[in-house]
N, C-alpha and C positions, 0 to 999 in steps of 0.2 A: 631316749628317743629325742632327736633334735628336729623339731618341727620348723624351726626358723632357718635351717640350712637348706638352701635350694641350689642344686647344681647349675640351674639356668639363671645366670645373672644378667641377661639381656635387658631386664627392666631397670637395671642400674647402669650398665655400660654396654653399648652396642657398637662400639668402635669409633674411630676418628671421623669417618666419612659423614655420618648423620650430624655430628656436632659441628663440623665445618660447614655443612650445608645449611644448618639452622642459623649459624652466625652470618653466613653470606646472605641468605634471604632476609634476615632481620636488618642487616645494614643496608642492603640494596632497597628493601621495602621502605625503610625509614627515610632514606635520602629521596626516594621517589615521592613519598608522601609530602615531605618538606617542599620539594620543588613544585608539585602539583597544587598544594594548598597556597603556596606563595603566588603562583600564577593565577589562581582562581580569585584572588583579591581579598580585601578586608572583610567582606560580608561573611565569608566562611570562618573567619577568625574572630569576628566580633561577638558580642553577647549572644547567646544561643536562643533561637526560637525553637518551636517544636520541630520544624523542618530541619534545622541545624542539628538538633539533638539526634534525630533519626539518622542523618548522614554520618554523624560522628560515631554513633554506636555501630552502625553498619561497617564503616571503615575499620574501626577498632576490632570488631569481631572478625572481619576478613583478615586483617593483619595478624591477629593472634593465631588464627587457624593456619595460615600459610607458612608461618615460621617453622612449624614442626611437620607439616604435611609433605611427605616425600613425593607424592604423586602430582604435585602442583609445580609447574615450571615457572621460572622468574618472569617470563614473557606474559604468562597468564596473570600473575600477580600485578604486574604493571598495567595490563589491560583492564583488569577489574578495578584497580584504584583510579585509573584514568576515567573509566566509564562512570564511576560513582561521583567523582569530582565534576565531570562534565554535566552529569545529571543535576547536580546541585546548582551549577552555574545556569543551566537552562531553566530550572524551576525558579531561580532568583530573577531571571530575565522576565519570565512569564508573570511572576509575582508582582514585579514592578509595573507591569502594563495591564494587568487584569484585576479590576476592582472586585469583581464577583468572587474570584479565588481568594483574595485577601479577606473578604468578609466571611467566607466559609471556613477558612483554616486559621486565620490569625487570632491571637489572644490580644485583647485590647485592655488598656488600663481601666480600672474600676474605682469609682469613688466609694470609699469605705467609711469616711468621716466627713461631715459637712456642718458648718455653723454650730459647732459645739456638741454635735450629736453623732454617735456611731450609727452606721446604716446596717442594722442587724442582718438583713437578707444578703447583702453583699459580703459582709464579714463571714457569715456562715458558709456561703458558696466557696469562699477561698480559705476556709478553715483558719480564720484569724480570731484571735482573742483580744479583748480590750488591752491586755498587757502588751500585746504587740504594738498597739498605738502609742502607749507610754514609752516603750523602748525606742520606737522611731523618733518620737519627740525629743527624748533625752539625747539621742545620737545627733540631733540637729542643734543641741545646746539649749533646749527649752526645758523649763522646770515643770511645766504643766501643759494641759491641753487647752487652757483658757485662751492663749494667744494663737491657737491653731485655727485656721479657717477651713482647711481641707487636708485630707490624707488620701493619697491614691495608691492603690495596689497596682504596680506597674507590670507590664508584660514579662519583664525579666525576673519577677518574683520579689522585687524590692518595694519598699514603701517610700513614697515621696511625701514629705510634710511641707505644707505651704502655710506660713504664718499669715496673719491678717495683713501685715505690712507687705508681704511678698505677693499676695493674691492679686493685686491690681484690679483690673476690670473683670477678671475671671474668665476671659475668653479661652484660655487653654484648658479650662475645666468644664465650661458650659455644655459641651457636647456629651459629657459623661453623666450629666445629671438627669 
């Protein structure tokens, strides 16, 4: 008894038409996304904030779905991508003008090390270990934390290490203390 032989092979091959359609939609969708993202400006392509991540995942999900969806027309794909990119541009415009929205949604840098001491609450909130501070210091060419004045956990997830000589008057860090 051959349980692996199935006379219906449509799950392997369903003809040329679906393959050609998927190729056409993939290429057209890709070109459309490139054009729309280029027109939307650098904000969409810069380091991602939470808003940017949401739009990126949404566009990626929509793009992945429409490549193989037979019931979705190319015009609908372009309209959906256009709407998502326009929404991103609109939110970015509002974001730039509305301080209240930025405060409610934005992720701000956090001081996680200051004047020779880790700040345990801030490190715990961002799931950082003391080893992360040492790694960041080494990446900046420092052999120890003795010469470090401050370490900031940036909104993009990176650590910025400021040596005592780089700290200056501390005005870039004061609002975070």
